[in-house]
TIVO-2410 file (N, C-alpha, C; in nm, 3 decimals):
# residues 165
REC num residu      c1      c2      c3 atome chaine
REC   1      M  -0.321  -3.852   2.099     N      A
REC   1      M  -0.217  -3.896   2.005    CA      A
REC   1      M  -0.189  -4.057   2.024     C      A
REC   2      K  -0.196  -4.093   2.143     N      A
REC   2      K  -0.171  -4.244   2.164    CA      A
REC   2      K  -0.278  -4.324   2.102     C      A
REC   3      K  -0.414  -4.274   2.105     N      A
REC   3      K  -0.516  -4.335   2.045    CA      A
REC   3      K  -0.502  -4.350   1.886     C      A
REC   4      L  -0.442  -4.248   1.821     N      A
REC   4      L  -0.421  -4.242   1.692    CA      A
REC   4      L  -0.303  -4.346   1.643     C      A
REC   5      I  -0.205  -4.347   1.734     N      A
REC   5      I  -0.095  -4.446   1.701    CA      A
REC   5      I  -0.156  -4.584   1.708     C      A
REC   6      I  -0.222  -4.606   1.817     N      A
REC   6      I  -0.271  -4.750   1.849    CA      A
REC   6      I  -0.365  -4.795   1.740     C      A
REC   7      S  -0.462  -4.704   1.693     N      A
REC   7      S  -0.554  -4.736   1.598    CA      A
REC   7      S  -0.483  -4.750   1.457     C      A
REC   8      S  -0.382  -4.675   1.421     N      A
REC   8      S  -0.311  -4.694   1.304    CA      A
REC   8      S  -0.235  -4.830   1.303     C      A
REC   9      L  -0.178  -4.859   1.402     N      A
REC   9      L  -0.107  -5.006   1.423    CA      A
REC   9      L  -0.219  -5.115   1.405     C      A
REC  10      F  -0.323  -5.082   1.453     N      A
REC  10      F  -0.433  -5.190   1.452    CA      A
REC  10      F  -0.474  -5.212   1.307     C      A
REC  11      M  -0.490  -5.105   1.238     N      A
REC  11      M  -0.535  -5.110   1.088    CA      A
REC  11      M  -0.421  -5.186   1.013     C      A
REC  12      F  -0.303  -5.143   1.035     N      A
REC  12      F  -0.181  -5.216   0.975    CA      A
REC  12      F  -0.186  -5.357   0.996     C      A
REC  13      F  -0.191  -5.391   1.109     N      A
REC  13      F  -0.187  -5.541   1.148    CA      A
REC  13      F  -0.301  -5.617   1.104     C      A
REC  14      A  -0.424  -5.552   1.112     N      A
REC  14      A  -0.544  -5.614   1.054    CA      A
REC  14      A  -0.531  -5.639   0.904     C      A
REC  15      A  -0.479  -5.542   0.824     N      A
REC  15      A  -0.465  -5.561   0.688    CA      A
REC  15      A  -0.356  -5.663   0.645     C      A
REC  16      T  -0.247  -5.662   0.725     N      A
REC  16      T  -0.142  -5.765   0.700    CA      A
REC  16      T  -0.186  -5.903   0.739     C      A
REC  17      T  -0.254  -5.914   0.852     N      A
REC  17      T  -0.293  -6.048   0.894    CA      A
REC  17      T  -0.397  -6.112   0.804     C      A
REC  18      I  -0.492  -6.030   0.756     N      A
REC  18      I  -0.598  -6.093   0.660    CA      A
REC  18      I  -0.521  -6.132   0.540     C      A
REC  19      L  -0.414  -6.074   0.500     N      A
REC  19      L  -0.355  -6.115   0.377    CA      A
REC  19      L  -0.212  -6.173   0.407     C      A
REC  20      K  -0.219  -6.257   0.513     N      A
REC  20      K  -0.086  -6.325   0.565    CA      A
REC  20      K  -0.039  -6.420   0.462     C      A
REC  21      A  -0.133  -6.496   0.384     N      A
REC  21      A  -0.097  -6.617   0.300    CA      A
REC  21      A  -0.003  -6.562   0.197     C      A
REC  22      D   0.086  -6.659   0.142     N      A
REC  22      D   0.178  -6.621   0.038    CA      A
REC  22      D   0.125  -6.580  -0.088     C      A
REC  23      S  -0.005  -6.645  -0.109     N      A
REC  23      S  -0.081  -6.601  -0.234    CA      A
REC  23      S  -0.217  -6.657  -0.222     C      A
REC  24      I  -0.299  -6.606  -0.308     N      A
REC  24      I  -0.433  -6.655  -0.335    CA      A
REC  24      I  -0.430  -6.731  -0.457     C      A
REC  25      T  -0.482  -6.845  -0.464     N      A
REC  25      T  -0.511  -6.923  -0.586    CA      A
REC  25      T  -0.660  -6.924  -0.625     C      A
REC  26      F  -0.683  -6.908  -0.762     N      A
REC  26      F  -0.826  -6.900  -0.788    CA      A
REC  26      F  -0.835  -6.962  -0.929     C      A
REC  27      K  -0.951  -7.011  -0.962     N      A
REC  27      K  -0.968  -7.076  -1.090    CA      A
REC  27      K  -0.981  -6.985  -1.201     C      A
REC  28      K  -0.932  -7.009  -1.316     N      A
REC  28      K  -0.953  -6.917  -1.440    CA      A
REC  28      K  -1.068  -6.975  -1.500     C      A
REC  29      D  -1.118  -6.900  -1.601     N      A
REC  29      D  -1.239  -6.945  -1.693    CA      A
REC  29      D  -1.194  -7.069  -1.786     C      A
REC  30      D  -1.073  -7.072  -1.825     N      A
REC  30      D  -1.027  -7.179  -1.895    CA      A
REC  30      D  -0.998  -7.302  -1.829     C      A
REC  31      G  -1.027  -7.310  -1.688     N      A
REC  31      G  -1.001  -7.424  -1.614    CA      A
REC  31      G  -0.879  -7.440  -1.554     C      A
REC  32      G  -0.773  -7.349  -1.585     N      A
REC  32      G  -0.653  -7.342  -1.511    CA      A
REC  32      G  -0.661  -7.276  -1.389     C      A
REC  33      S  -0.551  -7.240  -1.309     N      A
REC  33      S  -0.550  -7.170  -1.192    CA      A
REC  33      S  -0.437  -7.057  -1.202     C      A
REC  34      E  -0.445  -6.974  -1.115     N      A
REC  34      E  -0.347  -6.857  -1.105    CA      A
REC  34      E  -0.313  -6.830  -0.961     C      A
REC  35      K  -0.215  -6.763  -0.932     N      A
REC  35      K  -0.183  -6.709  -0.801    CA      A
REC  35      K  -0.164  -6.556  -0.804     C      A
REC  36      I  -0.217  -6.483  -0.711     N      A
REC  36      I  -0.173  -6.351  -0.678    CA      A
REC  36      I  -0.080  -6.344  -0.572     C      A
REC  37      A   0.040  -6.274  -0.602     N      A
REC  37      A   0.145  -6.278  -0.516    CA      A
REC  37      A   0.115  -6.211  -0.387     C      A
REC  38      S   0.198  -6.248  -0.287     N      A
REC  38      S   0.169  -6.189  -0.148    CA      A
REC  38      S   0.208  -6.033  -0.140     C      A
REC  39      T   0.298  -5.992  -0.227     N      A
REC  39      T   0.331  -5.848  -0.223    CA      A
REC  39      T   0.214  -5.773  -0.280     C      A
REC  40      V   0.154  -5.819  -0.384     N      A
REC  40      V   0.025  -5.760  -0.439    CA      A
REC  40      V  -0.085  -5.749  -0.331     C      A
REC  41      L  -0.107  -5.882  -0.264     N      A
REC  41      L  -0.212  -5.880  -0.179    CA      A
REC  41      L  -0.191  -5.785  -0.047     C      A
REC  42      Q  -0.060  -5.773  -0.010     N      A
REC  42      Q  -0.030  -5.683   0.109    CA      A
REC  42      Q  -0.048  -5.542   0.069     C      A
REC  43      H   0.012  -5.500  -0.058     N      A
REC  43      H  -0.030  -5.356  -0.109    CA      A
REC  43      H  -0.164  -5.330  -0.114     C      A
REC  44      F  -0.236  -5.412  -0.176     N      A
REC  44      F  -0.379  -5.405  -0.186    CA      A
REC  44      F  -0.453  -5.387  -0.060     C      A
REC  45      G  -0.413  -5.479   0.045     N      A
REC  45      G  -0.477  -5.465   0.179    CA      A
REC  45      G  -0.454  -5.341   0.247     C      A
REC  46      Y  -0.327  -5.293   0.242     N      A
REC  46      Y  -0.288  -5.175   0.310    CA      A
REC  46      Y  -0.360  -5.058   0.237     C      A
REC  47      T  -0.354  -5.033   0.107     N      A
REC  47      T  -0.407  -4.935   0.033    CA      A
REC  47      T  -0.566  -4.917   0.030     C      A
REC  48      F  -0.627  -5.026   0.017     N      A
REC  48      F  -0.774  -5.050   0.001    CA      A
REC  48      F  -0.826  -5.131   0.119     C      A
REC  49      Y  -0.798  -5.097   0.239     N      A
REC  49      Y  -0.845  -5.176   0.343    CA      A
REC  49      Y  -0.990  -5.163   0.371     C      A
REC  50      R  -1.066  -5.072   0.311     N      A
REC  50      R  -1.210  -5.063   0.326    CA      A
REC  50      R  -1.280  -5.142   0.216     C      A
REC  51      A  -1.203  -5.200   0.125     N      A
REC  51      A  -1.269  -5.270   0.019    CA      A
REC  51      A  -1.342  -5.398   0.045     C      A
REC  52      S  -1.459  -5.402  -0.019     N      A
REC  52      S  -1.550  -5.522   0.002    CA      A
REC  52      S  -1.575  -5.596  -0.133     C      A
REC  53      E  -1.604  -5.720  -0.131     N      A
REC  53      E  -1.646  -5.802  -0.236    CA      A
REC  53      E  -1.539  -5.802  -0.352     C      A
REC  54      V  -1.416  -5.835  -0.297     N      A
REC  54      V  -1.296  -5.838  -0.393    CA      A
REC  54      V  -1.284  -5.955  -0.476     C      A
REC  55      N  -1.275  -5.940  -0.602     N      A
REC  55      N  -1.243  -6.048  -0.694    CA      A
REC  55      N  -1.121  -6.016  -0.780     C      A
REC  56      W  -1.036  -6.129  -0.797     N      A
REC  56      W  -0.913  -6.112  -0.867    CA      A
REC  56      W  -0.925  -6.179  -1.001     C      A
REC  57      T  -0.857  -6.115  -1.109     N      A
REC  57      T  -0.852  -6.185  -1.243    CA      A
REC  57      T  -0.703  -6.149  -1.285     C      A
REC  58      I  -0.646  -6.247  -1.370     N      A
REC  58      I  -0.521  -6.225  -1.424    CA      A
REC  58      I  -0.546  -6.255  -1.570     C      A
REC  59      N  -0.475  -6.180  -1.661     N      A
REC  59      N  -0.467  -6.205  -1.806    CA      A
REC  59      N  -0.312  -6.197  -1.849     C      A
REC  60      K  -0.287  -6.194  -1.968     N      A
REC  60      K  -0.148  -6.195  -2.013    CA      A
REC  60      K  -0.077  -6.070  -1.987     C      A
REC  61      S  -0.149  -5.963  -1.951     N      A
REC  61      S  -0.088  -5.816  -1.935    CA      A
REC  61      S  -0.092  -5.771  -1.792     C      A
REC  62      Y  -0.189  -5.815  -1.710     N      A
REC  62      Y  -0.201  -5.755  -1.581    CA      A
REC  62      Y  -0.270  -5.833  -1.471     C      A
REC  63      Q  -0.284  -5.799  -1.355     N      A
REC  63      Q  -0.357  -5.866  -1.259    CA      A
REC  63      Q  -0.464  -5.752  -1.207     C      A
REC  64      K  -0.585  -5.790  -1.209     N      A
REC  64      K  -0.684  -5.688  -1.170    CA      A
REC  64      K  -0.771  -5.725  -1.052     C      A
REC  65      A  -0.792  -5.643  -0.967     N      A
REC  65      A  -0.878  -5.654  -0.847    CA      A
REC  65      A  -1.003  -5.569  -0.863     C      A
REC  66      T  -1.117  -5.626  -0.881     N      A
REC  66      T  -1.246  -5.563  -0.892    CA      A
REC  66      T  -1.319  -5.567  -0.751     C      A
REC  67      F  -1.350  -5.449  -0.711     N      A
REC  67      F  -1.413  -5.449  -0.567    CA      A
REC  67      F  -1.498  -5.321  -0.546     C      A
REC  68      L  -1.560  -5.317  -0.435     N      A
REC  68      L  -1.642  -5.204  -0.405    CA      A
REC  68      L  -1.564  -5.130  -0.302     C      A
REC  69      L  -1.568  -4.992  -0.330     N      A
REC  69      L  -1.507  -4.905  -0.222    CA      A
REC  69      L  -1.602  -4.790  -0.208     C      A
REC  70      N  -1.650  -4.752  -0.087     N      A
REC  70      N  -1.742  -4.662  -0.071    CA      A
REC  70      N  -1.868  -4.681  -0.156     C      A
REC  71      G  -1.910  -4.811  -0.183     N      A
REC  71      G  -2.023  -4.829  -0.263    CA      A
REC  71      G  -2.011  -4.819  -0.400     C      A
REC  72      K  -1.883  -4.777  -0.452     N      A
REC  72      K  -1.869  -4.775  -0.603    CA      A
REC  72      K  -1.781  -4.871  -0.659     C      A
REC  73      A  -1.808  -4.928  -0.778     N      A
REC  73      A  -1.724  -5.026  -0.846    CA      A
REC  73      A  -1.591  -4.967  -0.862     C      A
REC  74      T  -1.485  -5.046  -0.834     N      A
REC  74      T  -1.347  -4.982  -0.825    CA      A
REC  74      T  -1.260  -5.104  -0.885     C      A
REC  75      Y  -1.149  -5.055  -0.937     N      A
REC  75      Y  -1.061  -5.154  -1.007    CA      A
REC  75      Y  -0.922  -5.106  -0.978     C      A
REC  76      A  -0.844  -5.205  -0.941     N      A
REC  76      A  -0.690  -5.182  -0.907    CA      A
REC  76      A  -0.609  -5.280  -1.005     C      A
REC  77      L  -0.526  -5.217  -1.079     N      A
REC  77      L  -0.435  -5.291  -1.178    CA      A
REC  77      L  -0.288  -5.301  -1.122     C      A
REC  78      Y  -0.236  -5.411  -1.144     N      A
REC  78      Y  -0.099  -5.448  -1.105    CA      A
REC  78      Y  -0.037  -5.516  -1.233     C      A
REC  79      D   0.086  -5.485  -1.266     N      A
REC  79      D   0.162  -5.557  -1.374    CA      A
REC  79      D   0.192  -5.695  -1.330     C      A
REC  80      L   0.238  -5.767  -1.428     N      A
REC  80      L   0.291  -5.907  -1.395    CA      A
REC  80      L   0.406  -5.920  -1.312     C      A
REC  81      D   0.472  -5.802  -1.288     N      A
REC  81      D   0.595  -5.800  -1.200    CA      A
REC  81      D   0.544  -5.763  -1.057     C      A
REC  82      N   0.416  -5.753  -1.044     N      A
REC  82      N   0.359  -5.718  -0.903    CA      A
REC  82      N   0.367  -5.576  -0.866     C      A
REC  83      K   0.378  -5.491  -0.971     N      A
REC  83      K   0.398  -5.350  -0.942    CA      A
REC  83      K   0.251  -5.274  -0.961     C      A
REC  84      F   0.204  -5.194  -0.875     N      A
REC  84      F   0.081  -5.125  -0.870    CA      A
REC  84      F   0.090  -5.027  -0.987     C      A
REC  85      L  -0.026  -5.025  -1.070     N      A
REC  85      L  -0.031  -4.943  -1.184    CA      A
REC  85      L  -0.137  -4.820  -1.169     C      A
REC  86      V  -0.236  -4.843  -1.131     N      A
REC  86      V  -0.354  -4.754  -1.120    CA      A
REC  86      V  -0.475  -4.813  -1.038     C      A
REC  87      A  -0.553  -4.732  -0.982     N      A
REC  87      A  -0.679  -4.765  -0.916    CA      A
REC  87      A  -0.784  -4.653  -0.981     C      A
REC  88      T  -0.895  -4.709  -1.028     N      A
REC  88      T  -1.005  -4.629  -1.086    CA      A
REC  88      T  -1.134  -4.671  -1.024     C      A
REC  89      Q  -1.227  -4.568  -1.035     N      A
REC  89      Q  -1.370  -4.590  -0.992    CA      A
REC  89      Q  -1.450  -4.571  -1.102     C      A
REC  90      L  -1.558  -4.649  -1.132     N      A
REC  90      L  -1.659  -4.623  -1.225    CA      A
REC  90      L  -1.752  -4.520  -1.175     C      A
REC  91      V  -1.760  -4.393  -1.238     N      A
REC  91      V  -1.852  -4.297  -1.184    CA      A
REC  91      V  -1.942  -4.253  -1.300     C      A
REC  92      G  -2.044  -4.169  -1.279     N      A
REC  92      G  -2.129  -4.122  -1.381    CA      A
REC  92      G  -2.093  -3.988  -1.449     C      A
REC  93      S  -2.147  -3.955  -1.562     N      A
REC  93      S  -2.111  -3.827  -1.616    CA      A
REC  93      S  -2.145  -3.701  -1.527     C      A
REC  94      N  -2.242  -3.717  -1.433     N      A
REC  94      N  -2.275  -3.616  -1.334    CA      A
REC  94      N  -2.175  -3.586  -1.232     C      A
REC  95      D  -2.076  -3.674  -1.223     N      A
REC  95      D  -1.957  -3.663  -1.143    CA      A
REC  95      D  -1.843  -3.586  -1.189     C      A
REC  96      L  -1.853  -3.558  -1.324     N      A
REC  96      L  -1.750  -3.483  -1.389    CA      A
REC  96      L  -1.754  -3.338  -1.339     C      A
REC  97      P  -1.632  -3.270  -1.347     N      A
REC  97      P  -1.632  -3.125  -1.317    CA      A
REC  97      P  -1.738  -3.047  -1.401     C      A
REC  98      T  -1.793  -2.936  -1.337     N      A
REC  98      T  -1.901  -2.859  -1.403    CA      A
REC  98      T  -1.868  -2.826  -1.551     C      A
REC  99      K  -1.738  -2.764  -1.583     N      A
REC  99      K  -1.699  -2.723  -1.712    CA      A
REC  99      K  -1.708  -2.839  -1.797     C      A
REC 100      A  -1.657  -2.966  -1.765     N      A
REC 100      A  -1.671  -3.076  -1.850    CA      A
REC 100      A  -1.809  -3.122  -1.879     C      A
REC 101      Q  -1.895  -3.109  -1.792     N      A
REC 101      Q  -2.040  -3.146  -1.799    CA      A
REC 101      Q  -2.099  -3.049  -1.907     C      A
REC 102      K  -2.063  -2.917  -1.894     N      A
REC 102      K  -2.123  -2.822  -1.985    CA      A
REC 102      K  -2.067  -2.852  -2.129     C      A
REC 103      E  -1.939  -2.884  -2.141     N      A
REC 103      E  -1.884  -2.924  -2.272    CA      A
REC 103      E  -1.938  -3.043  -2.334     C      A
REC 104      L  -1.972  -3.142  -2.256     N      A
REC 104      L  -2.031  -3.260  -2.306    CA      A
REC 104      L  -2.164  -3.218  -2.379     C      A
REC 105      I  -2.245  -3.140  -2.311     N      A
REC 105      I  -2.372  -3.092  -2.368    CA      A
REC 105      I  -2.354  -3.010  -2.494     C      A
REC 106      S  -2.257  -2.911  -2.488     N      A
REC 106      S  -2.243  -2.819  -2.599    CA      A
REC 106      S  -2.158  -2.881  -2.726     C      A
REC 107      E  -2.057  -2.956  -2.692     N      A
REC 107      E  -1.972  -2.999  -2.796    CA      A
REC 107      E  -1.982  -3.147  -2.844     C      A
REC 108      Y  -2.036  -3.226  -2.751     N      A
REC 108      Y  -2.040  -3.375  -2.783    CA      A
REC 108      Y  -2.177  -3.426  -2.763     C      A
REC 109      S  -2.278  -3.351  -2.809     N      A
REC 109      S  -2.405  -3.386  -2.786    CA      A
REC 109      S  -2.452  -3.511  -2.879     C      A
REC 110      T  -2.377  -3.534  -2.984     N      A
REC 110      T  -2.400  -3.642  -3.082    CA      A
REC 110      T  -2.329  -3.768  -3.034     C      A
REC 111      Y  -2.272  -3.762  -2.914     N      A
REC 111      Y  -2.197  -3.886  -2.857    CA      A
REC 111      Y  -2.271  -3.936  -2.737     C      A
REC 112      K  -2.257  -4.067  -2.714     N      A
REC 112      K  -2.302  -4.125  -2.588    CA      A
REC 112      K  -2.194  -4.142  -2.494     C      A
REC 113      V  -2.215  -4.116  -2.379     N      A
REC 113      V  -2.112  -4.137  -2.269    CA      A
REC 113      V  -2.117  -4.292  -2.232     C      A
REC 114      A  -2.003  -4.357  -2.274     N      A
REC 114      A  -2.008  -4.521  -2.260    CA      A
REC 114      A  -1.952  -4.541  -2.121     C      A
REC 115      N  -1.846  -4.470  -2.081     N      A
REC 115      N  -1.798  -4.495  -1.940    CA      A
REC 115      N  -1.722  -4.366  -1.896     C      A
REC 116      V  -1.722  -4.347  -1.764     N      A
REC 116      V  -1.649  -4.249  -1.691    CA      A
REC 116      V  -1.569  -4.320  -1.582     C      A
REC 117      L  -1.427  -4.304  -1.594     N      A
REC 117      L  -1.349  -4.368  -1.485    CA      A
REC 117      L  -1.285  -4.256  -1.412     C      A
REC 118      K  -1.274  -4.244  -1.280     N      A
REC 118      K  -1.201  -4.153  -1.205    CA      A
REC 118      K  -1.077  -4.221  -1.154     C      A
REC 119      V  -0.971  -4.171  -1.180     N      A
REC 119      V  -0.840  -4.225  -1.120    CA      A
REC 119      V  -0.825  -4.179  -0.978     C      A
REC 120      I  -0.816  -4.276  -0.897     N      A
REC 120      I  -0.823  -4.252  -0.749    CA      A
REC 120      I  -0.684  -4.271  -0.689     C      A
REC 121      A  -0.596  -4.351  -0.763     N      A
REC 121      A  -0.459  -4.365  -0.710    CA      A
REC 121      A  -0.372  -4.401  -0.816     C      A
REC 122      R  -0.242  -4.364  -0.809     N      A
REC 122      R  -0.131  -4.393  -0.888    CA      A
REC 122      R  -0.014  -4.429  -0.787     C      A
REC 123      P   0.084  -4.502  -0.841     N      A
REC 123      P   0.203  -4.518  -0.764    CA      A
REC 123      P   0.266  -4.401  -0.736     C      A
REC 124      T   0.352  -4.392  -0.616     N      A
REC 124      T   0.415  -4.274  -0.578    CA      A
REC 124      T   0.529  -4.240  -0.679     C      A
REC 125      D   0.585  -4.334  -0.750     N      A
REC 125      D   0.693  -4.322  -0.840    CA      A
REC 125      D   0.635  -4.307  -0.973     C      A
REC 126      Y   0.536  -4.268  -1.007     N      A
REC 126      Y   0.461  -4.260  -1.141    CA      A
REC 126      Y   0.539  -4.142  -1.212     C      A
REC 127      N   0.588  -4.161  -1.328     N      A
REC 127      N   0.670  -4.085  -1.411    CA      A
REC 127      N   0.590  -3.986  -1.501     C      A
REC 128      L   0.476  -4.010  -1.549     N      A
REC 128      L   0.403  -3.938  -1.640    CA      A
REC 128      L   0.320  -3.823  -1.546     C      A
REC 129      Q   0.257  -3.740  -1.621     N      A
REC 129      Q   0.173  -3.643  -1.553    CA      A
REC 129      Q   0.069  -3.717  -1.464     C      A
REC 130      D   0.064  -3.683  -1.345     N      A
REC 130      D  -0.020  -3.743  -1.235    CA      A
REC 130      D  -0.163  -3.710  -1.275     C      A
REC 131      D  -0.243  -3.814  -1.304     N      A
REC 131      D  -0.381  -3.785  -1.329    CA      A
REC 131      D  -0.484  -3.836  -1.220     C      A
REC 132      T  -0.418  -3.836  -1.091     N      A
REC 132      T  -0.497  -3.876  -0.982    CA      A
REC 132      T  -0.612  -3.773  -0.966     C      A
REC 133      N  -0.739  -3.811  -0.946     N      A
REC 133      N  -0.858  -3.734  -0.942    CA      A
REC 133      N  -0.903  -3.684  -1.073     C      A
REC 134      A  -0.836  -3.715  -1.190     N      A
REC 134      A  -0.881  -3.694  -1.309    CA      A
REC 134      A  -1.003  -3.797  -1.365     C      A
REC 135      Y  -1.077  -3.747  -1.460     N      A
REC 135      Y  -1.176  -3.833  -1.514    CA      A
REC 135      Y  -1.147  -3.874  -1.657     C      A
REC 136      W  -1.158  -4.005  -1.695     N      A
REC 136      W  -1.125  -4.055  -1.825    CA      A
REC 136      W  -1.266  -4.086  -1.888     C      A
REC 137      V  -1.312  -4.025  -1.992     N      A
REC 137      V  -1.433  -4.036  -2.047    CA      A
REC 137      V  -1.436  -4.106  -2.175     C      A
REC 138      D  -1.510  -4.206  -2.195     N      A
REC 138      D  -1.531  -4.280  -2.323    CA      A
REC 138      D  -1.655  -4.241  -2.391     C      A
REC 139      L  -1.646  -4.178  -2.511     N      A
REC 139      L  -1.770  -4.130  -2.583    CA      A
REC 139      L  -1.779  -4.203  -2.704     C      A
REC 140      T  -1.895  -4.239  -2.767     N      A
REC 140      T  -1.914  -4.320  -2.886    CA      A
REC 140      T  -2.036  -4.259  -2.948     C      A
REC 141      N  -2.035  -4.272  -3.078     N      A
REC 141      N  -2.143  -4.260  -3.171    CA      A
REC 141      N  -2.153  -4.351  -3.278     C      A
REC 142      Q  -2.232  -4.343  -3.380     N      A
REC 142      Q  -2.238  -4.430  -3.489    CA      A
REC 142      Q  -2.113  -4.461  -3.572     C      A
REC 143      T  -2.013  -4.357  -3.577     N      A
REC 143      T  -1.909  -4.352  -3.654    CA      A
REC 143      T  -1.772  -4.352  -3.593     C      A
REC 144      S  -1.770  -4.305  -3.468     N      A
REC 144      S  -1.641  -4.286  -3.393    CA      A
REC 144      S  -1.651  -4.311  -3.242     C      A
REC 145      R  -1.528  -4.316  -3.192     N      A
REC 145      R  -1.508  -4.346  -3.049    CA      A
REC 145      R  -1.400  -4.231  -2.997     C      A
REC 146      L  -1.426  -4.164  -2.898     N      A
REC 146      L  -1.346  -4.070  -2.847    CA      A
REC 146      L  -1.302  -4.098  -2.698     C      A
REC 147      V  -1.184  -4.063  -2.658     N      A
REC 147      V  -1.137  -4.078  -2.526    CA      A
REC 147      V  -1.095  -3.935  -2.484     C      A
REC 148      A  -1.149  -3.889  -2.375     N      A
REC 148      A  -1.109  -3.750  -2.332    CA      A
REC 148      A  -1.079  -3.763  -2.180     C      A
REC 149      I  -1.007  -3.665  -2.127     N      A
REC 149      I  -0.971  -3.654  -1.999    CA      A
REC 149      I  -1.016  -3.524  -1.936     C      A
REC 150      A  -1.063  -3.516  -1.818     N      A
REC 150      A  -1.103  -3.397  -1.746    CA      A
REC 150      A  -1.038  -3.392  -1.614     C      A
REC 151      F  -0.955  -3.288  -1.593     N      A
REC 151      F  -0.897  -3.263  -1.468    CA      A
REC 151      F  -1.001  -3.184  -1.373     C      A
REC 152      P  -0.987  -3.193  -1.246     N      A
REC 152      P  -1.075  -3.122  -1.164    CA      A
REC 152      P  -1.075  -2.961  -1.206     C      A
REC 153      G  -1.197  -2.914  -1.225     N      A
REC 153      G  -1.198  -2.760  -1.266    CA      A
REC 153      G  -1.172  -2.725  -1.403     C      A
REC 154      S  -1.135  -2.829  -1.489     N      A
REC 154      S  -1.112  -2.806  -1.630    CA      A
REC 154      S  -1.209  -2.864  -1.729     C      A
REC 155      D  -1.197  -2.820  -1.865     N      A
REC 155      D  -1.278  -2.876  -1.969    CA      A
REC 155      D  -1.226  -3.015  -2.000     C      A
REC 156      L  -1.301  -3.068  -2.109     N      A
REC 156      L  -1.250  -3.199  -2.146    CA      A
REC 156      L  -1.134  -3.172  -2.253     C      A
REC 157      N  -1.038  -3.266  -2.244     N      A
REC 157      N  -0.937  -3.253  -2.326    CA      A
REC 157      N  -0.921  -3.392  -2.413     C      A
REC 158      L  -0.944  -3.382  -2.542     N      A
REC 158      L  -0.934  -3.498  -2.631    CA      A
REC 158      L  -0.810  -3.565  -2.627     C      A
REC 159      V  -0.810  -3.703  -2.600     N      A
REC 159      V  -0.665  -3.775  -2.595    CA      A
REC 159      V  -0.668  -3.865  -2.720     C      A
REC 160      K  -0.789  -3.929  -2.761     N      A
REC 160      K  -0.771  -4.021  -2.873    CA      A
REC 160      K  -0.921  -4.016  -2.943     C      A
REC 161      S  -0.904  -4.035  -3.083     N      A
REC 161      S  -1.015  -4.024  -3.167    CA      A
REC 161      S  -0.998  -4.153  -3.268     C      A
REC 162      E  -1.098  -4.225  -3.269     N      A
REC 162      E  -1.090  -4.334  -3.380    CA      A
REC 162      E  -1.210  -4.368  -3.439     C      A
REC 163      K  -1.204  -4.412  -3.577     N      A
REC 163      K  -1.334  -4.440  -3.657    CA      A
REC 163      K  -1.372  -4.583  -3.611     C      A
REC 164      I  -1.496  -4.587  -3.595     N      A
REC 164      I  -1.551  -4.736  -3.589    CA      A
REC 164      I  -1.584  -4.794  -3.709     C      A
REC 165      K  -1.548  -4.922  -3.728     N      A
REC 165      K  -1.545  -4.990  -3.861    CA      A
REC 165      K  -1.680  -5.075  -3.857     C      A
***
């Protein structure tokens, strides 16, 4: 028990020491610069302490960390008020639940799987249906784009359908 407490404290202090700075400043593509707030950096360091190759970007809607976690491309989004929104991992269609994979073959064979994102974390105070561990699937063909969600052990549920112009 003592070792567990000591190792937990070590991980906490390591994460907060690494991110001790008030902010990180980086150059934007347009030549300007932006800062990531210390609260975002501390949350990120505590939550994703195993992250590597971290890169930050900011646009007019959110702050995004792009990084590797367990060898997979991962994204963490924070709003401009420094609140954590979601963390997702880019995965393949073979990572989908078996029912969803079968439905892709039988019902959506004319579509190409553009992206599959697995939701790996949401804030603890998330108000909507918690989709942690769910898969968001982006499907396209010549005429339309579909967005579907698959929860563990479930079929694909169509969320959005739009015509491509």
